[in-house]
C-alpha positions in Angstrom: 126.3 111.6 88.0 127.0 112.7 91.8 126.9 109.0 93.7 127.5 111.0 96.8 124.2 111.0 99.1 125.3 114.0 101.1 126.3 115.8 98.4 123.2 115.2 96.9 121.1 116.0 99.3 123.1 119.7 99.9 122.0 120.0 96.3 118.3 119.1 96.7 118.2 121.4 99.7 119.0 124.1 97.7 116.1 124.1 95.1 113.9 121.5 97.1 112.4 122.7 100.4 114.0 120.5 103.0 115.3 118.4 100.2 112.2 116.4 99.3 109.0 115.9 97.8 107.4 114.2 101.0 108.5 114.9 104.5 109.2 111.2 105.4 111.8 110.9 103.0 114.0 113.4 104.5 115.6 111.4 107.4 114.8 113.7 109.8 116.2 112.8 113.4 118.8 110.5 111.4 122.4 110.8 111.4 122.4 110.1 107.5 121.4 111.5 104.2 118.7 110.4 102.8 119.7 107.4 100.6 119.3 108.4 96.7 118.0 105.3 94.8 118.1 105.0 90.8 116.8 101.2 90.0 115.3 98.1 91.7 114.2 94.9 90.9 112.3 92.2 93.1 112.9 92.6 96.6 116.0 95.0 96.4 116.8 98.7 95.7 120.0 99.8 94.4 121.2 103.4 95.3 123.3 105.4 93.1 126.5 104.5 94.7 125.7 101.0 93.6 125.1 99.5 96.8 122.2 97.0 96.9 119.3 96.8 100.0 116.7 94.5 100.6 113.9 96.8 100.2 110.9 96.7 102.9 109.8 100.0 102.0 108.6 99.1 98.8 107.4 102.9 97.7 105.2 102.9 101.2 103.4 100.1 99.9 102.0 100.2 96.3 104.7 97.2 95.1 103.0 94.5 96.4 104.4 92.0 93.6 107.9 93.8 94.0 109.9 95.8 92.0 109.4 95.9 88.3 107.1 92.7 88.0 107.7 91.5 84.5 103.8 91.1 84.0 103.2 94.8 85.0 106.3 96.2 83.1 105.3 94.4 79.9 101.6 96.1 80.1 103.0 99.2 80.6 105.4 99.3 77.9 102.3 98.4 75.7 100.5 100.9 77.0 103.4 103.8 76.9 103.4 102.9 72.9 99.8 104.1 72.5 100.4 107.4 74.7 100.5 108.3 78.0 97.9 111.0 78.4 94.6 111.9 76.5 92.4 114.1 79.2 89.7 112.2 77.6 87.6 109.1 77.8 89.5 105.8 77.5 88.7 102.2 77.8 92.0 101.6 80.7 89.9 103.2 83.3 86.5 101.4 82.4 88.3 98.1 82.5 90.2 98.5 86.0 86.7 100.1 87.0 84.6 96.9 86.0 87.2 94.5 87.4 86.8 96.2 91.0 83.3 96.6 91.0 82.8 93.2 89.9 84.8 91.5 92.7 84.3 94.5 95.5 80.3 93.6 96.4 80.2 96.6 98.7 80.6 99.1 95.9 78.6 99.9 92.6 81.0 102.2 91.0 84.1 104.0 91.3 85.8 106.9 90.3 89.6 107.5 90.0 91.7 110.2 91.1 95.7 110.8 91.3 96.4 109.8 95.0 94.8 108.8 98.6 95.3 112.4 99.6 92.7 113.5 96.7 90.3 110.4 97.3 89.9 111.4 100.8 89.4 114.8 100.0 86.7 114.2 97.5 85.3 111.5 100.2 84.7 114.3 102.6 82.9 116.3 100.4 80.8 113.7 98.8 79.6 112.7 102.5 78.7 116.2 103.0 77.1 116.6 99.6 75.0 113.2 100.5 74.0 114.2 104.4 73.6 117.4 104.2 75.7 117.8 107.2 79.6 119.3 108.0 81.3 117.8 110.6 83.3 114.7 110.4 84.7 112.8 112.6 88.1 111.3 112.8 90.2 109.2 115.1 93.6 110.6 116.8 96.7 109.0 114.9 94.7 107.7 111.7 96.4 109.7 108.3 94.0 110.4 106.0 96.5 112.4 103.3 97.1 116.0 103.8 93.7 117.6 102.9 93.3 120.4 105.9 90.7 119.0 107.6 92.6 115.7 108.2 95.6 117.3 109.1 94.9 117.3 112.9 96.4 114.5 114.7 97.3 113.1 112.0 100.0 110.1 110.8 103.7 109.4 111.1 104.9 112.5 108.8 103.8 114.8 111.6 103.9 112.0 114.7 106.5 113.1 117.2 106.1 117.1 116.9 104.7 119.1 119.9 101.7 119.8 118.0 100.4 116.9 115.7 99.1 119.3 113.0 100.2 121.5 110.6 100.5 125.7 110.1 98.0 126.5 107.2 95.0 125.0 108.5 92.3 127.5 109.6 90.6 127.4 112.6 87.5 127.6 110.6 88.2 124.4 108.7 89.7 122.4 112.2 86.3 123.4 113.9 84.4 120.9 111.5 87.0 118.0 112.6 86.0 116.1 115.6 88.8 114.1 117.3 88.6 110.9 118.9 90.8 108.7 120.5 91.4 105.1 118.8 89.7 101.9 120.7 87.3 103.9 122.4 83.6 103.1 121.4 82.0 105.6 124.7 84.5 108.3 123.6 82.5 107.9 119.7 79.3 107.6 121.4 79.8 111.3 123.3 81.0 112.9 120.4 77.6 112.0 118.5 75.9 113.0 121.2 77.4 116.2 121.8 77.1 117.0 118.2 73.9 115.4 117.4 72.5 115.7 113.8 75.7 117.5 112.6 78.3 114.4 111.9 78.5 113.7 108.4 80.9 110.9 108.4 83.2 109.1 110.6 86.5 108.2 108.7 88.8 105.4 110.1 91.6 103.7 108.7 90.2 100.0 109.5 93.9 98.6 109.8 95.4 102.3 111.4 99.2 101.9 109.7 100.7 105.3 109.2 101.4 106.0 113.1 102.3 102.3 114.3 100.5 99.6 113.1 97.6 99.3 115.6 95.5 96.8 115.1 92.0 97.3 116.2 89.4 94.7 117.7 86.8 93.5 115.1 84.1 94.2 117.7 85.2 97.6 118.1 85.0 98.1 114.3 81.8 96.6 114.2 80.5 99.0 116.8 81.6 102.0 114.7 79.1 100.5 111.8 76.3 100.2 114.2 76.9 103.5 115.4 76.8 105.4 112.0 74.0 103.8 111.2 71.8 104.4 114.3 73.2 108.1 113.8 72.6 108.5 110.1 76.3 109.5 109.3 78.5 107.4 106.9 81.2 105.3 107.5 84.3 106.3 105.6 86.8 103.1 105.2 90.2 104.2 104.2 92.0 101.8 102.6 94.7 103.4 100.9 97.4 101.3 102.8 95.0 98.1 103.9 93.2 98.0 100.5 94.2 94.8 98.4 97.3 94.7 100.9 96.0 92.5 103.8 93.3 90.8 101.5 91.7 90.9 97.8 89.2 93.8 99.1 90.9 95.3 102.3 89.8 95.5 105.6 85.9 95.6 104.3 86.6 91.9 102.9 88.3 90.5 106.2 85.8 91.9 108.3 82.7 91.5 106.8 82.0 95.3 107.3 80.4 97.1 104.4 81.6 101.0 104.9 79.3 103.8 102.9 82.5 104.8 101.1 85.8 103.3 100.9 89.0 105.2 99.5 91.6 103.7 97.9 95.4 104.3 96.2 98.5 102.7 96.2 98.2 99.2 95.0 95.5 99.9 92.5 98.0 102.1 90.3 100.6 99.3 90.6 103.2 101.9 91.8 102.1 104.8 89.4 99.9 108.0 91.0 96.4 106.7 91.9 93.4 106.9 94.0 90.2 105.9 94.2 86.7 106.8 95.8 83.9 103.8 95.8 80.6 103.3 97.0 77.1 102.4 96.4 75.8 104.0 93.5 72.6 106.7 95.7 76.1 108.1 97.0 78.2 108.0 93.9 75.5 109.4 92.1 76.1 113.0 93.9 79.5 113.7 91.9 79.6 115.6 88.9 78.7 115.5 86.2 75.5 114.0 87.7 75.1 115.2 90.9 76.1 118.4 92.6 79.3 117.8 94.6 82.1 118.6 92.2 85.3 117.1 91.5 87.6 117.0 88.7 91.3 116.2 87.7 93.5 116.7 84.8 95.1 113.3 85.1 92.9 111.7 86.9 92.5 107.7 85.8 95.6 108.1 83.7 95.9 105.3 81.1 99.5 104.2 82.8 98.4 104.0 86.1 95.2 102.1 84.8 96.8 99.6 83.0 99.6 99.4 85.8 96.7 98.6 88.1 94.9 96.3 86.5 97.9 94.2 85.6 98.8 94.4 89.5 95.3 93.7 90.9 94.4 91.2 87.6 98.3 89.0 89.3 96.9 89.8 92.8 93.7 87.8 92.2 95.3 84.2 91.5 98.2 84.9 94.3 98.2 83.5 97.4 98.0 85.9 100.3 98.3 83.2 102.9 102.1 82.4 101.5 103.0 86.4 101.1 102.1 86.1 105.0 103.3 82.9 105.9 106.8 84.6 104.4 106.0 88.0 106.6 105.9 85.6 109.6 109.2 84.3 108.5 110.7 87.8 108.1 109.4 89.3 111.7 110.8 85.8 113.2 114.1 86.5 111.5 114.1 90.3 112.7 112.7 89.2 116.2 115.6 86.9 117.1 118.3 89.1 115.2 116.9 92.3 117.7 117.6 89.9 120.6 121.3 88.6 119.5 122.6 91.6 118.0 125.5 93.2 120.0 125.3 91.5 123.1 121.3 92.4 123.0 121.5 96.2 122.1 117.9 96.2 120.8 116.5 93.1 122.5 113.7 95.7 123.9 112.3 96.0 120.5 108.7 94.0 119.7 107.8 93.2 116.0 104.3 93.4 115.3 103.1 92.1 112.2 99.7 91.9 110.1 99.2 90.1 107.0 102.0 91.3 104.8 102.8 94.5 107.1 105.2 94.7 110.2 106.3 97.5 112.4 109.1 97.4 115.1 108.4 99.2 118.3 109.8 99.5 122.2 108.3 96.1 123.8 105.4 97.0 125.8 103.1 94.9 128.3 99.9 95.4 126.3 99.0 95.4 122.4 99.0 98.7 120.9 95.9 100.2 119.9 95.8 103.6 120.1 98.6 106.7 119.9 98.6 107.6 123.5 100.0 104.1 124.3 102.9 104.5 122.2 106.2 104.5 124.0 107.7 108.2 124.1 111.3 106.2 123.6 109.8 105.2 120.2 111.9 107.5 117.5 115.4 107.5 119.9 115.6 103.5 120.0 114.6 104.0 116.4 117.5 105.8 115.2 120.3 103.7 115.9 118.8 100.5 115.0 117.8 102.3 111.4 121.8 103.2 111.0 122.9 99.5 111.8 120.4 98.0 108.9 121.1 100.4 106.4 124.6 99.6 106.9 123.9 96.0 106.4 121.7 96.7 103.2 118.6 96.3 104.5 116.1 99.3 104.0 112.9 100.2 106.1 111.1 103.4 105.9 113.3 105.9 107.7 110.8 107.1 110.2 110.1 105.2 113.7 106.5 105.4 113.0 106.2 103.8 109.2 105.6 100.1 109.2 107.1 97.9 107.2 106.0 95.9 103.6 106.7 92.5 102.0 105.7 91.5 98.7 105.3 88.3 96.8 109.3 89.1 95.7 110.0 88.4 99.5 110.5 84.8 98.9 112.5 82.4 100.3 115.5 83.0 99.0 115.3 87.0 100.1 114.3 85.5 103.7 117.8 83.8 103.9 119.8 86.5 102.3 118.2 88.8 105.2 120.0 86.3 107.5 122.9 86.3 106.3 123.2 90.1 105.7 121.7 90.6 109.6 124.4 88.1 110.7 127.5 89.4 108.9 
């Protein structure tokens, strides 16, 4: 096996567009080739050259228990011995669905798909089919996957480009997506007024975490809920990242706000490909085969993903989010001290913001960042040298300035002590 990252990347670029299967993995704007990883355990990940890193990417969020959690691995092995795809009804998705519906008071039914993007795509169609309206509202900087109508002023994979959108999105599609700035309820009211009676749904990450960590005020989120109710539009919470990450039940649980539809991904598959759409029965019954809104998928509710998800959530349901948040605070405190001290204060103008087990590093500002228009334009250029130093020290964060960091239950005091040792070595 080739153990040189540059050689592997050059080979990869010959047969894979850009050398990667998802753009953020490409180390764009960074002075080194992407790392190629071959194994992981707990809070650590190891590359093909045998170098070990403390992992704060955690597969971009799904691995809240850490890599290769022993309980999840055991259940996956049991399931694998029985089969790994049926294309038919099976009990595994029923168990996971029942587990979720019993514990989430804001959903009556749930349908599993294969990714967060697929979940959002279905939610858009479902919202339009249920309301009979065509337009949707999204917020500048929120990311909802790479479905056409959402790739307009989207998230980290496109951030920093001259036009934060994508080629190949027809104008007819984009015309039905209305963009509003975050943290501006008056702009949302104006949009509803201008397009009165046309808006099917408002889509929002209640904790925007794919274009920086833009923590929204509770009163603002409540105002969105009230406005959607007044205007007979559905409120869709995209909790692909925040769902079961910030609380067992996500931001809907933390805020007490009831969305009309919620989309999930990442954690609910235990690290395997998954997505889900949940909501009240009156809305979910519009989906085929009982309703007129079509959705299908050969690998939807894949048994391994269902087993991995149930094993993860079962363990998470009795775990302490307080402990995980406390450890994340310790981690961010370590990073803050190091950033202020390293190389005579080379990175001392960098701030670390944290929410639950998520954190994000950005140039210091005099305000709390709540919308992308406030993010300092120097973010990317400041990030590159810091990322390079951390990588050399065996600390892996997402290779993109707009991406957040993820801690897990595996990031315990021993790992935090090792983080300190590596940072100051």
